[in-house]
KEGUMAR-959702 format. One record per residue (C-alpha): z, y, x; residue in one letter; residue number from 1. Coordinates in steps of 0.1 Angstrom, whole numbers, plus 5000, padded with zeros to 4 digits. Layout:
BEGIN
Z; Y; X; A; NUM
...
This chain:
BEGIN
8892; 0948; 8542; X; 1
8857; 0959; 8537; X; 2
8850; 0970; 8497; X; 3
8816; 0979; 8486; X; 4
8813; 1012; 8467; X; 5
8803; 0991; 8432; X; 6
8837; 0975; 8434; X; 7
8854; 1013; 8431; X; 8
8828; 1018; 8400; X; 9
8840; 0987; 8384; X; 10
8876; 0989; 8387; X; 11
8873; 1028; 8378; X; 12
8849; 1016; 8347; X; 13
8872; 0991; 8339; X; 14
8903; 1016; 8337; X; 15
8881; 1042; 8318; X; 16
8869; 1009; 8293; X; 17
8904; 1000; 8282; X; 18
8915; 1037; 8281; X; 19
8886; 1039; 8258; X; 20
8898; 1009; 8240; X; 21
8934; 1020; 8240; X; 22
8924; 1052; 8223; X; 23
8901; 1037; 8197; X; 24
8929; 1012; 8189; X; 25
8953; 1040; 8180; X; 26
8929; 1064; 8169; X; 27
8952; 1067; 8135; X; 28
8988; 1080; 8137; X; 29
9012; 1059; 8133; X; 30
9045; 1043; 8148; X; 31
9039; 1021; 8172; X; 32
9063; 0989; 8165; X; 33
9079; 0965; 8191; X; 34
9058; 0938; 8182; X; 35
9027; 0960; 8187; X; 36
9038; 0971; 8216; X; 37
9044; 0938; 8231; X; 38
9010; 0925; 8223; X; 39
8996; 0955; 8244; X; 40
9021; 0947; 8272; X; 41
9005; 0914; 8272; X; 42
8974; 0926; 8273; X; 43
8977; 0950; 8299; X; 44
8998; 0926; 8323; X; 45
8971; 0905; 8317; X; 46
8947; 0922; 8330; X; 47
8968; 0933; 8363; X; 48
8973; 0897; 8370; X; 49
8938; 0891; 8364; X; 50
8926; 0918; 8388; X; 51
8950; 0902; 8414; X; 52
8929; 0865; 8410; X; 53
8901; 0887; 8415; X; 54
8913; 0898; 8448; X; 55
8925; 0869; 8460; X; 56
8891; 0848; 8455; X; 57
8870; 0873; 8467; X; 58
8890; 0889; 8498; X; 59
8914; 0861; 8505; X; 60
8955; 0853; 8502; X; 61
8968; 0880; 8524; X; 62
8951; 0907; 8502; X; 63
8958; 0891; 8470; X; 64
8998; 0891; 8475; X; 65
8994; 0924; 8492; X; 66
8979; 0938; 8457; X; 67
9006; 0916; 8437; X; 68
9034; 0932; 8457; X; 69
9019; 0964; 8450; X; 70
9017; 0960; 8418; X; 71
9051; 0945; 8413; X; 72
9067; 0973; 8429; X; 73
9049; 1000; 8408; X; 74
9054; 0976; 8377; X; 75
9094; 0978; 8383; X; 76
9097; 1017; 8393; X; 77
9076; 1024; 8357; X; 78
9108; 1007; 8339; X; 79
9127; 1040; 8351; X; 80
9099; 1064; 8341; X; 81
9102; 1048; 8303; X; 82
9140; 1054; 8303; X; 83
9135; 1095; 8317; X; 84
9102; 1096; 8288; X; 85
9127; 1084; 8264; X; 86
9152; 1111; 8271; X; 87
9122; 1141; 8274; X; 88
9113; 1128; 8236; X; 89
9148; 1125; 8224; X; 90
9154; 1162; 8238; X; 91
9125; 1174; 8219; X; 92
9132; 1151; 8189; X; 93
9090; 1145; 8191; X; 94
9081; 1122; 8159; X; 95
9077; 1083; 8170; X; 96
9040; 1085; 8155; X; 97
9033; 1115; 8180; X; 98
9045; 1099; 8213; X; 99
9017; 1077; 8217; X; 100
8990; 1107; 8224; X; 101
9016; 1124; 8245; X; 102
9020; 1089; 8268; X; 103
8980; 1084; 8264; X; 104
8973; 1118; 8280; X; 105
9000; 1114; 8303; X; 106
8990; 1081; 8320; X; 107
8953; 1099; 8316; X; 108
8967; 1126; 8341; X; 109
8989; 1104; 8365; X; 110
8960; 1081; 8370; X; 111
8943; 1113; 8385; X; 112
8969; 1126; 8404; X; 113
8978; 1093; 8418; X; 114
8947; 1091; 8430; X; 115
8948; 1122; 8445; X; 116
8982; 1114; 8459; X; 117
8966; 1079; 8474; X; 118
8934; 1095; 8495; X; 119
8959; 1120; 8510; X; 120
8984; 1092; 8521; X; 121
8952; 1072; 8531; X; 122
8938; 1105; 8553; X; 123
8971; 1108; 8563; X; 124
8976; 1073; 8579; X; 125
8946; 1070; 8593; X; 126
8948; 1106; 8613; X; 127
8985; 1102; 8623; X; 128
9003; 1062; 8624; X; 129
9036; 1077; 8630; X; 130
9036; 1092; 8593; X; 131
9044; 1056; 8582; X; 132
9080; 1058; 8599; X; 133
9084; 1092; 8579; X; 134
9075; 1073; 8546; X; 135
9101; 1044; 8560; X; 136
9128; 1070; 8563; X; 137
9120; 1086; 8535; X; 138
9122; 1054; 8511; X; 139
9152; 1047; 8525; X; 140
9170; 1077; 8519; X; 141
9153; 1080; 8486; X; 142
9167; 1045; 8478; X; 143
9207; 1055; 8489; X; 144
9203; 1084; 8468; X; 145
9193; 1064; 8440; X; 146
9218; 1041; 8443; X; 147
9250; 1070; 8448; X; 148
9236; 1087; 8416; X; 149
9222; 1057; 8398; X; 150
9246; 1069; 8368; X; 151
9230; 1101; 8365; X; 152
9205; 1115; 8341; X; 153
9182; 1143; 8339; X; 154
9190; 1170; 8316; X; 155
9156; 1190; 8305; X; 156
9169; 1219; 8296; X; 157
9178; 1223; 8334; X; 158
9141; 1217; 8340; X; 159
9124; 1248; 8360; X; 160
9089; 1234; 8348; X; 161
9100; 1237; 8312; X; 162
9119; 1274; 8316; X; 163
9084; 1289; 8333; X; 164
9064; 1269; 8309; X; 165
9081; 1288; 8280; X; 166
9085; 1322; 8299; X; 167
9047; 1322; 8300; X; 168
9033; 1302; 8276; X; 169
9038; 1314; 8238; X; 170
9048; 1281; 8216; X; 171
9050; 1276; 8182; X; 172
9086; 1266; 8163; X; 173
9073; 1237; 8151; X; 174
9053; 1204; 8156; X; 175
9016; 1211; 8144; X; 176
9008; 1172; 8137; X; 177
8992; 1157; 8171; X; 178
8978; 1190; 8183; X; 179
8987; 1205; 8218; X; 180
8974; 1239; 8209; X; 181
8967; 1257; 8176; X; 182
8955; 1294; 8166; X; 183
8976; 1318; 8158; X; 184
8967; 1355; 8149; X; 185
8932; 1354; 8167; X; 186
8950; 1336; 8202; X; 187
8957; 1302; 8213; X; 188
8992; 1293; 8209; X; 189
9009; 1259; 8224; X; 190
9033; 1234; 8206; X; 191
9058; 1218; 8213; X; 192
9037; 1187; 8219; X; 193
9023; 1206; 8250; X; 194
9054; 1212; 8266; X; 195
9063; 1176; 8261; X; 196
9031; 1168; 8277; X; 197
9039; 1190; 8309; X; 198
9073; 1178; 8314; X; 199
9063; 1141; 8313; X; 200
9032; 1147; 8337; X; 201
9058; 1167; 8362; X; 202
9077; 1138; 8358; X; 203
9052; 1113; 8366; X; 204
9041; 1133; 8396; X; 205
9082; 1134; 8412; X; 206
9082; 1098; 8402; X; 207
9050; 1091; 8422; X; 208
9063; 1103; 8454; X; 209
9085; 1073; 8453; X; 210
9061; 1053; 8447; X; 211
9028; 1059; 8466; X; 212
9051; 1056; 8499; X; 213
9064; 1021; 8485; X; 214
9032; 1004; 8477; X; 215
9018; 1017; 8510; X; 216
9045; 1000; 8528; X; 217
9030; 0965; 8516; X; 218
8994; 0973; 8522; X; 219
8976; 1001; 8538; X; 220
8941; 0993; 8520; X; 221
8937; 1024; 8500; X; 222
8918; 0997; 8474; X; 223
8943; 0979; 8464; X; 224
8968; 1008; 8468; X; 225
8949; 1026; 8436; X; 226
8939; 0993; 8419; X; 227
8978; 0981; 8420; X; 228
8991; 1015; 8411; X; 229
8961; 1021; 8380; X; 230
8969; 0987; 8366; X; 231
9006; 0989; 8364; X; 232
9005; 1025; 8353; X; 233
8978; 1013; 8325; X; 234
9007; 0994; 8307; X; 235
9036; 1023; 8314; X; 236
9025; 1033; 8274; X; 237
9030; 0995; 8257; X; 238
9063; 0994; 8282; X; 239
9080; 1026; 8266; X; 240
9075; 1014; 8230; X; 241
9090; 0983; 8239; X; 242
9118; 0988; 8264; X; 243
9132; 1026; 8250; X; 244
9154; 1009; 8227; X; 245
9167; 0988; 8251; X; 246
9178; 1014; 8282; X; 247
9214; 1005; 8279; X; 248
9207; 0970; 8285; X; 249
9193; 0976; 8318; X; 250
9225; 0990; 8335; X; 251
9218; 0975; 8372; X; 252
9179; 0979; 8371; X; 253
9182; 1015; 8391; X; 254
9207; 0999; 8417; X; 255
9177; 0970; 8419; X; 256
9151; 0999; 8424; X; 257
9173; 1013; 8453; X; 258
9174; 0984; 8469; X; 259
9139; 0979; 8465; X; 260
9133; 1011; 8484; X; 261
9156; 1007; 8510; X; 262
9134; 0971; 8515; X; 263
9102; 0984; 8517; X; 264
9115; 1014; 8537; X; 265
9131; 0991; 8564; X; 266
9095; 0970; 8565; X; 267
9080; 1003; 8573; X; 268
9107; 1014; 8599; X; 269
9106; 0978; 8613; X; 270
9065; 0977; 8621; X; 271
9066; 0978; 8657; X; 272
9097; 0952; 8660; X; 273
9088; 0926; 8637; X; 274
9058; 0929; 8610; X; 275
9075; 0911; 8580; X; 276
9050; 0885; 8563; X; 277
9036; 0898; 8528; X; 278
9042; 0867; 8507; X; 279
9083; 0877; 8520; X; 280
9081; 0911; 8508; X; 281
9066; 0903; 8477; X; 282
9094; 0871; 8470; X; 283
9123; 0900; 8480; X; 284
9107; 0923; 8456; X; 285
9111; 0895; 8428; X; 286
9144; 0883; 8436; X; 287
9161; 0914; 8438; X; 288
9144; 0928; 8407; X; 289
9154; 0894; 8387; X; 290
9190; 0896; 8400; X; 291
9189; 0931; 8387; X; 292
9178; 0921; 8353; X; 293
9196; 0891; 8349; X; 294
9227; 0909; 8361; X; 295
9224; 0939; 8335; X; 296
9214; 0916; 8304; X; 297
9246; 0893; 8311; X; 298
9267; 0924; 8318; X; 299
9256; 0942; 8281; X; 300
9254; 0905; 8265; X; 301
9269; 0912; 8229; X; 302
9271; 0952; 8232; X; 303
9258; 0977; 8213; X; 304
9238; 1009; 8225; X; 305
9259; 1039; 8238; X; 306
9259; 1068; 8212; X; 307
9235; 1089; 8231; X; 308
9209; 1054; 8231; X; 309
9215; 1058; 8193; X; 310
9206; 1092; 8190; X; 311
9173; 1088; 8208; X; 312
9165; 1059; 8186; X; 313
9175; 1077; 8152; X; 314
9159; 1114; 8164; X; 315
9126; 1097; 8173; X; 316
9122; 1082; 8139; X; 317
């Protein structure tokens, strides 16, 4: 796949433009409602799908399918991120009107870190072809571990990063609007919002350790790995405000994601035995997620949120 430098520049330019548009649209502090989140979710998904059409037309059906497979995997894993972010925001009692600012800079940092991970992964694959089998084994083990511990949730109080941050960085006791830093007695002091941002960034880096190898399982083209990852991550903020209050409805999603990770991991491990077609990979991933989501909604039909989800919602308002 020959990708000219200007194609990279164009993609990065579109990403920066959309981030600027999003920042301008949310320049006033307000609570992002479900309707607004739904509209933005449609915008981000349409943008990601449209870019896939461009890839399909310019580079062919095979690379187009690889892009969509990577996009679908990253988008589905992003839902798991949403649930973790909701727990973090609940623990810190972050006012809902400040959450978008944290997620905006969180996504910006995620794009930078994931770009670095993708570059490193591409160099490793080009230098050591056997690393793909390491990725495959890692994904299978991660999927099995996720399935076995699917009912567990993170506890921010046990975070080593948070403890280290509080130990070395002075923090104010209350929020200071949307500011991450304030000046007290002539020195800069962090606000709790900065601690939240740090934890969100670290959490996303941890998730990237799973998602980046998963996308390399469906395409080894750095351009497709980065673009599918970036366009999926762009919609993470809107996805959070759309789904955060519906966590209790996705009871089988983590199990579905675990199966997806095992599937793409097995795909890498079978490279020398049988190369699974991209269209088949895309169909299998889509079917797994569709079954997981449908089963979740049927299972929880007519039920209300668990007490901890109710607390998450009320503490964020």
